[in-house]
C-alpha positions, 0 to 999 in steps of 0.5 A: 728743431732743437729749439721747437722741442725746448719750447714744447717742453717748457709749455707741458705745465700749461698743457696739463692743466688746460687738459685737466681743466677741460676733462675735470671742470664741472659746470656748477656754480659754487658758494660766492658764485650764487651771489656774483654773478648769480643773483646779478644775472637775474637782475640783468635779465629783468633789466634792473641791474644797476651801477650800484649793484655792480660797485656793491662790496663782495666780502672785502672786494668791489668786484666792478669789472669781474661782474661785468666779465662774469655777466657777459660770459654767462649770457654768452654761454647760458652760464656755463661755468667752464667759460670762466675757468678757461678764462683763468687758464688764458690769464695764466698763460698771459702772466706766463708770457709777460714773465718770459718777456720780462726775463727778455728785457731784464736778464742777459741769459741764453735762450736755452737757460730762459726756456729752462726758467720759464718751464720751472716758472710754468710748474708754479704758475699752472700748478694744480695745487691751486685747484679751487681756482681752476675748477671755480668759475669766478676765481679768475678774479684771483689771476687778475692782480698779478696779470696787471702788475706783470703788464705794468712792469712790461710797459715800465721796462719798454721804450714807451714815453713816460706819459703813456706809461703813467696813463697805461699804469693808472688804467690797469691799476684801477681795473685791478682795484675794482677786481679783488681786494688784493688788486690795490696792491697794483698801486702799492708795488708798481707806483714806486718803480715807475716814479724811480725809473721816470726820475732816473731816465727823464725830466725831474719836472715831468716826473713830478708832474705825472706823479702828482696826476697818478697820485691824485688818481690813486687817492680817487680810487681809494675814496671811492673804494672805501666809501660806505665800506663795511668789514664782512660780520662773518669774518674774524676781527683784525685784532686777532693778528695783534692778540695772537702775534705768534700764531699770525707769524706762523700763518704768514710763513705757512701761507708763503711756503705752501706753493712748494711744500705740497701744503703740508702744515709742518713743512710749509712754514719751514719752507716759507721761512727759508723763501723769506730768508733768500728774499731778504738777502737779495733785498739786502744785496740790491740795497748795498749795490745801489748805495755803491752806484751799481745798477739794479734795474735788473733786480726791481721788477722781480723784486716787485713780483715777489713783494706781491706775494709777501703783501698778500700774505701780510693782508691775508694773515691779518684778516684771516688768522682768526679762522686758524693757521690750517686756514692758510693752506686752502688751495685758492691762496696758492695763486697769491703766494706762488709768485715769491718763488717765481721771483726768486728764480729770476733773482737768483739767476740775475744775482749769479750772472752779475756775480759769476766769480762768487757763484763759479768755482775754479774748476769750470766742470765742477761749477757746471755739475754743481749748477745743474744739480741745484737746478735739477733739485729745484726742478724735481721738487717743482715736478713733485709739487705739480704731480701732488697738485694733479691728484688733488684736482682730480679728487676735488673734481668728484666733489664738484660732480656731487655738487652738480647732482645735488643741484640737479635734484634740488626741486625733487630731494629736500637735502638741505645738508647736501646744499649747504655742504657743496653749493652754498650755506643758505639752500633757500638762496640757491633754490631761488636763483636756480629756478629763476635762471632756469626759467630764463634759460641761463642756468647750465644745469638741468633742473629735474622737477619730477620725483618719479623721473626715474621711470621717465623714458627720457631721463633713465638710461635705456641701455642699462650696463650689467653691473653698476654696483650694489645696494648692500644693506639697509640697517635700523639703528633702533634710534629713528634712523636707517643706514644704507650703504653700498657701492656704485660706479659708471662703467661706461665712463670708467669712474665712480658714480657722481651720486647715488639716488635712493628711491622708495616704491609707493603704492602705485609701484613707482620709484619716488626719489627721496635722498641723495648720497655721496660716493666717496668711501674707500672700497679696496675690495671693489677696486681688486675685484674689478681690477680698476683703481679708479673705483677705490672710492666707490663706496657710499652710505647714507643715514636716513631719518625714518620720518622722511619716509612714508609709513607704508613703504616696503621696498627701497631702491638705489641708483647710480647717477650720472650728472653729465647725461642725467641718467640713473642706473639701478644698483643690484638688490632691492632692500625691504623695510620691516 
């Protein structure tokens, strides 16, 4: 019973994140997804998809295998992005299991201590701070390299024959390479370790033969990968890193420290420096132990996992520093940098177990208390970071809901800014792909095509709540614009409106939708009046160019929009136009 309770506690972070994805994941494609798999879904539907398309460069990556996976899931689900979100979750679960199993094979510690370590590990692996990767479908690719690396490490630290180990490694490293750019690190990180282990434990001739064959496969992979490779023109020059070394170093340490410093621009580089410092000490100790003839087998896989984050940080710093140091804090990078602190958790524990005299005091009780205090501090810090990410993911979800509203109304409301800021920088491409896929029944979002849809009995909410908000004001700025303001909520769902639709009355008395506003303005007064903290960002405002409106209209209405049901709820007050 006690063991079952401890296991349940250890998987709490995974349960929480899975629940967050289920509740707050929004089925709407974003940015790169309109190209991969969006555009390729059209080609697949038309029967014109080729191997060349699958191998085509996507930014710096050749996403051959993720494209196949995404297209398969899209056909299965009608391109429901949440299927890919849950694939990310499944991969994170696999990573967690791999790390737990690896700890069983490399660390001689008790079951209870191992569960405590996996609890801390899960707080990092399932951290909601990487909400970009949890809430965007195609971002499952960011979990693939470390999944393959940990799988390879398990194979290496098993009783499998060397020839089987090399074969599995070559297959997994190849899949990793053609998944995402830093998937190449699987070769760089794992290959030296498998050579070292085979040389130490087996025939030297066999090791040389297997190494030569596998190295040939590595070279072949690189030749194919970089054939006709082109640097994305909209990315900064690699020379930026050389021309601004201080900026590059700051970017690197900020990238490394972000997972445990709440992505704070001041504390992240400090924590990054501390993490790198501890890792360097462990590396020096391991090297010295190796020179003295001591075994370091238990450290090597964890050093490899830590190097994954370090190499990822170096690559990202070189290619992205031109965007500015603050760009190193973007949520999606957490999935790459989080594995240095994960590795250090096991390295420090392994080091303390191997050197008990150094890490323990004469007084055993005092020693236990100090160890518990240190472990408690680390655990509390990780819980605080997890909680911070929890709130960030919920806030980010509202952005995706607004994006879905923009997409749903793309054929009705010509607001290119809405599309550019929330879906893709090229609105025409979104419109083309969305309509093509909608016609083919492969778009998980309903496209509304009638600007008078508000009066459509199949769309407008039949059971109108008493109070969904107020259209408070429409002010003429005397410079060719109106400023519309108000607040909007969805009482049935106990949340702020996903978007606000603005409509005008035409000469026939119909409400014609013409603009859309995001609901995100702080409204403490509404929160207090309705006694519900979820309404604290229920305010909205929209600047409306006068040329967007017909000259003969006199009235304007606002509607709270629910993107889950595609229902519109009228806000109180109709504004009159002079």
